[in-house]
DSSP file (Angstrom, degrees, kcal/mol; ACC not computed):
  #  RESIDUE AA STRUCTURE BP1 BP2  ACC     N-H-->O    O-->H-N    N-H-->O    O-->H-N    TCO  KAPPA ALPHA  PHI   PSI    X-CA   Y-CA   Z-CA
    1    1 A X              0   0    0      0, 0.0     2,-0.2     0, 0.0     0, 0.0   0.000 360.0 360.0 360.0 135.5   19.8   10.6  -42.0
    2    2 A X        -     0   0    0      1,-0.0     2,-1.0     2,-0.0     3,-0.1  -0.568 360.0-116.2 -89.3 154.1   16.1   10.7  -41.0
    3    3 A X    >>  -     0   0    0     -2,-0.2     4,-1.0     1,-0.2     3,-1.0  -0.780  25.5-169.2 -89.7 103.0   14.8   12.8  -38.2
    4    4 A X  H 3> S+     0   0    0     -2,-1.0     4,-2.4     1,-0.2    -1,-0.2   0.732  78.9  69.8 -67.7 -21.7   13.4   10.3  -35.7
    5    5 A X  H 34 S+     0   0    0      1,-0.2    51,-0.7     2,-0.2    -1,-0.2   0.848 103.4  41.8 -66.6 -32.5   11.7   13.0  -33.6
    6    6 A X  H <4 S+     0   0    0     -3,-1.0     3,-0.3     1,-0.1    -1,-0.2   0.748 114.3  52.3 -84.5 -22.9    9.2   13.6  -36.4
    7    7 A X  H  < S+     0   0    0     -4,-1.0     2,-0.6     1,-0.2    -2,-0.2   0.864 115.7  39.7 -76.7 -36.9    8.7    9.8  -37.1
    8    8 A X  S  < S-     0   0    0     -4,-2.4    -1,-0.2    21,-0.0    48,-0.1  -0.739  77.0-177.4-117.5  81.5    8.1    9.0  -33.4
    9    9 A X        -     0   0    0     -2,-0.6     2,-0.4    -3,-0.3    20,-0.2  -0.381  34.9-103.4 -73.6 158.0    5.8   11.6  -31.8
   10   10 A X  E     -a   57   0A   0     46,-2.9    48,-3.5    19,-0.1     2,-0.5  -0.684  33.4-159.9 -77.8 130.9    4.9   11.4  -28.1
   11   11 A X  E     +a   58   0A   0     -2,-0.4    15,-2.8    46,-0.2    16,-1.1  -0.971  18.1 171.1-114.2 125.1    1.4   10.2  -27.6
   12   12 A X  E     -aB  59  25A   0     46,-2.7    48,-3.5    -2,-0.5     2,-0.4  -0.887  27.4-141.4-131.2 159.9   -0.1   10.9  -24.2
   13   13 A X  E     - B   0  24A   0     11,-2.5    11,-3.1    -2,-0.3     2,-0.5  -0.992  17.8-150.3-121.5 129.8   -3.5   10.7  -22.5
   14   14 A X  E     + B   0  23A   0     -2,-0.4    49,-2.6     9,-0.2     2,-0.3  -0.874  20.6 171.0-105.1 129.2   -4.6   13.5  -20.2
   15   15 A X  E     -cB  63  22A   0      7,-2.6     7,-2.9    -2,-0.5     2,-0.5  -0.876  27.4-135.2-128.5 164.1   -7.0   12.8  -17.3
   16   16 A X  E     - B   0  21A   0     47,-0.9     2,-0.6    -2,-0.3     5,-0.2  -0.978  18.4-174.0-122.4 117.5   -8.2   14.7  -14.3
   17   17 A X  E >  S- B   0  20A   0      3,-2.8     3,-1.7    -2,-0.5    -2,-0.0  -0.929  76.1 -28.3-114.9 108.2   -8.2   12.9  -10.9
   18   18 A X  T 3  S-     0   0    0     -2,-0.6    -1,-0.2     1,-0.3     3,-0.1   0.872 127.3 -47.5  53.9  40.2   -9.8   14.9   -8.1
   19   19 A X  T 3  S+     0   0    0      1,-0.2     2,-0.5     0, 0.0    -1,-0.3   0.411 114.9 117.3  85.3  -2.1   -8.8   18.1   -9.8
   20   20 A X  E <   -B   17   0A   0     -3,-1.7    -3,-2.8     2,-0.0     2,-0.3  -0.876  62.5-131.5-102.6 126.3   -5.2   17.0  -10.5
   21   21 A X  E     -B   16   0A   0     -2,-0.5     2,-0.4    -5,-0.2    -5,-0.2  -0.565  22.4-169.1 -76.5 134.2   -4.1   16.7  -14.1
   22   22 A X  E     -B   15   0A   0     -7,-2.9    -7,-2.6    -2,-0.3     2,-0.6  -0.990   9.9-160.3-124.2 133.3   -2.3   13.5  -15.0
   23   23 A X  E     -BD  14  42A   0     19,-0.8    19,-2.6    -2,-0.4     2,-0.3  -0.927  16.1-167.3-115.8 106.2   -0.5   13.0  -18.3
   24   24 A X  E     -BD  13  41A   0    -11,-3.1   -11,-2.5    -2,-0.6     2,-0.2  -0.714  21.5-116.7 -96.5 140.9    0.0    9.3  -19.0
   25   25 A X  E     +B   12   0A   0     15,-0.6   -13,-0.2    -2,-0.3     3,-0.1  -0.495  29.0 177.7 -72.3 144.3    2.3    7.9  -21.8
   26   26 A X        +     0   0    0    -15,-2.8   -14,-0.2    -2,-0.2     2,-0.2   0.739  61.1  41.1-112.1 -47.1    0.6    6.0  -24.5
   27   27 A X  S  > S-     0   0    0    -16,-1.1     4,-2.2     1,-0.1     5,-0.2  -0.481  90.4 -99.9-103.3 174.9    3.3    4.9  -27.0
   28   28 A X  H  > S+     0   0    0      1,-0.2     4,-2.1     2,-0.2     5,-0.1   0.841 119.1  57.5 -62.3 -35.7    6.9    3.7  -26.4
   29   29 A X  H  > S+     0   0    0    -20,-0.2     4,-1.4     1,-0.2    -1,-0.2   0.940 110.4  43.3 -62.2 -46.1    8.5    7.1  -27.1
   30   30 A X  H  > S+     0   0    0    -21,-0.2     4,-1.7     1,-0.2    -2,-0.2   0.886 111.8  54.3 -65.3 -39.2    6.4    8.6  -24.2
   31   31 A X  H  X S+     0   0    0     -4,-2.2     4,-1.9     1,-0.2    -1,-0.2   0.838 102.6  58.1 -64.9 -32.2    7.1    5.7  -22.0
   32   32 A X  H  X S+     0   0    0     -4,-2.1     4,-1.9     1,-0.2    -1,-0.2   0.907 105.1  49.9 -62.7 -41.7   10.8    6.1  -22.5
   33   33 A X  H  X S+     0   0    0     -4,-1.4     4,-1.9     1,-0.2    -2,-0.2   0.863 108.3  52.3 -67.2 -35.0   10.6    9.7  -21.2
   34   34 A X  H  X>S+     0   0    0     -4,-1.7     5,-1.9     2,-0.2     4,-0.9   0.863 108.0  52.1 -69.0 -32.9    8.7    8.5  -18.1
   35   35 A X  H  <5S+     0   0    0     -4,-1.9     3,-0.3     2,-0.2    -2,-0.2   0.897 108.9  50.8 -65.5 -38.5   11.5    5.9  -17.5
   36   36 A X  H  <5S+     0   0    0     -4,-1.9    -2,-0.2     1,-0.2    -1,-0.2   0.876 115.4  41.3 -65.6 -36.7   14.0    8.7  -17.7
   37   37 A X  H  <5S-     0   0    0     -4,-1.9    -1,-0.2     2,-0.2    -2,-0.2   0.557 105.1-131.6 -86.4  -8.0   12.1   10.8  -15.2
   38   38 A X  T  <5 +     0   0    0     -4,-0.9     2,-0.3    -3,-0.3    -3,-0.2   0.863  69.5 113.3  57.5  39.0   11.4    7.7  -13.0
   39   39 A X  S   <S-     0   0    0     -5,-1.9    -1,-0.2    -6,-0.1    -2,-0.2  -0.907  71.6-132.4-132.7 161.7    7.7    8.7  -12.8
   40   40 A X  S    S+     0   0    0     -2,-0.3   -15,-0.6    -3,-0.1     2,-0.3   0.694  92.1  33.5 -85.7 -20.6    4.5    7.1  -14.1
   41   41 A X  E    S-D   24   0A   0    -17,-0.1     2,-0.3    -7,-0.1   -17,-0.2  -0.819  74.0-130.5-129.0 168.3    3.2   10.4  -15.5
   42   42 A X  E     -D   23   0A   0    -19,-2.6   -19,-0.8    -2,-0.3     2,-0.2  -0.839  18.4-142.2-113.4 156.4    4.6   13.5  -17.1
   43   43 A X     >  -     0   0    0     -2,-0.3     4,-2.3   -21,-0.1     3,-0.2  -0.682  32.1 -98.5-112.3 173.8    3.8   17.1  -16.1
   44   44 A X  H  > S+     0   0    0      1,-0.2     4,-2.3    -2,-0.2     5,-0.1   0.838 121.6  54.5 -62.2 -34.7    3.4   20.2  -18.3
   45   45 A X  H  > S+     0   0    0      2,-0.2     4,-2.0     1,-0.2    -1,-0.2   0.906 109.9  47.0 -65.2 -40.6    7.0   21.4  -17.6
   46   46 A X  H  > S+     0   0    0     -3,-0.2     4,-2.4     2,-0.2    -2,-0.2   0.893 110.9  51.7 -67.5 -39.4    8.4   18.1  -18.8
   47   47 A X  H  X S+     0   0    0     -4,-2.3     4,-2.6     1,-0.2    -2,-0.2   0.909 109.3  51.0 -62.1 -41.4    6.2   18.2  -21.9
   48   48 A X  H  X S+     0   0    0     -4,-2.3     4,-1.8     1,-0.2    -2,-0.2   0.896 110.7  48.3 -63.0 -39.9    7.4   21.7  -22.6
   49   49 A X  H  X S+     0   0    0     -4,-2.0     4,-0.9     2,-0.2    -2,-0.2   0.894 111.0  50.3 -66.9 -39.6   11.1   20.5  -22.3
   50   50 A X  H ><>S+     0   0    0     -4,-2.4     5,-1.5     1,-0.2     3,-0.7   0.907 110.1  49.9 -64.8 -41.9   10.4   17.5  -24.5
   51   51 A X  H ><5S+     0   0    0     -4,-2.6     3,-1.7     1,-0.2    -1,-0.2   0.870 104.4  59.9 -62.5 -36.1    8.8   19.8  -27.1
   52   52 A X  H 3<5S+     0   0    0     -4,-1.8    -1,-0.2     1,-0.3    -2,-0.2   0.761  97.8  58.9 -62.8 -25.3   11.9   22.0  -26.8
   53   53 A X  T <<5S-     0   0    0     -4,-0.9    -1,-0.3    -3,-0.7    -2,-0.2   0.548 127.5-100.6 -79.1  -7.8   14.0   19.0  -27.9
   54   54 A X  T < 5S+     0   0    0     -3,-1.7    -3,-0.2     1,-0.3     2,-0.2   0.427  77.3 136.2 105.3   0.0   11.9   19.0  -31.1
   55   55 A X      < -     0   0    0     -5,-1.5    -1,-0.3   -46,-0.0     2,-0.3  -0.510  48.0-133.8 -78.2 148.0    9.5   16.2  -30.4
   56   56 A X        -     0   0    0    -51,-0.7   -46,-2.9    -2,-0.2     2,-0.5  -0.749  14.9-144.8 -97.3 153.4    5.8   16.6  -31.3
   57   57 A X  E     -a   10   0A   0     -2,-0.3     2,-0.5   -48,-0.2   -46,-0.2  -0.976  10.1-166.0-123.0 126.6    3.2   15.7  -28.7
   58   58 A X  E     -a   11   0A   0    -48,-3.5   -46,-2.7    -2,-0.5     2,-0.6  -0.942  14.2-142.5-111.6 129.6   -0.2   14.1  -29.6
   59   59 A X  E     -a   12   0A   0     -2,-0.5     2,-0.5   -48,-0.2     3,-0.2  -0.828  18.0-165.4 -92.2 122.0   -3.0   14.0  -27.1
   60   60 A X        -     0   0    0    -48,-3.5   -46,-0.2    -2,-0.6    -2,-0.0  -0.936  64.3 -13.0-109.6 120.9   -5.0   10.7  -27.5
   61   61 A X  S    S-     0   0    0     -2,-0.5     2,-0.4     1,-0.2    -1,-0.2   0.966  72.2-155.6  57.4  67.0   -8.4   10.4  -25.8
   62   62 A X        -     0   0    0     -3,-0.2     2,-0.3   -49,-0.1   -47,-0.2  -0.604  11.5-174.1 -73.9 126.8   -8.4   13.4  -23.4
   63   63 A X  B      c   15   0A   0    -49,-2.6   -47,-0.9    -2,-0.4    -1,-0.1  -0.578 360.0 360.0-125.8  70.5  -10.8   12.6  -20.6
   64   64 A X              0   0    0     -2,-0.3    -1,-0.1   -49,-0.2   -49,-0.1   0.374 360.0 360.0-105.0 360.0  -11.1   15.8  -18.5
């Protein structure tokens, strides 16, 4: 059995809007987690919990 968590890392984009950090999903894996949280963005606590499940997180195009 393959480990899907290493095959499908979370890809996110981090922006700063008026001093507030926003972490937007980029790929389907990240979008699945936003559907689970019923939010458009993720926060650092949610990213830490996702990492705790064994997923890796890649930041794509950080614009802070």
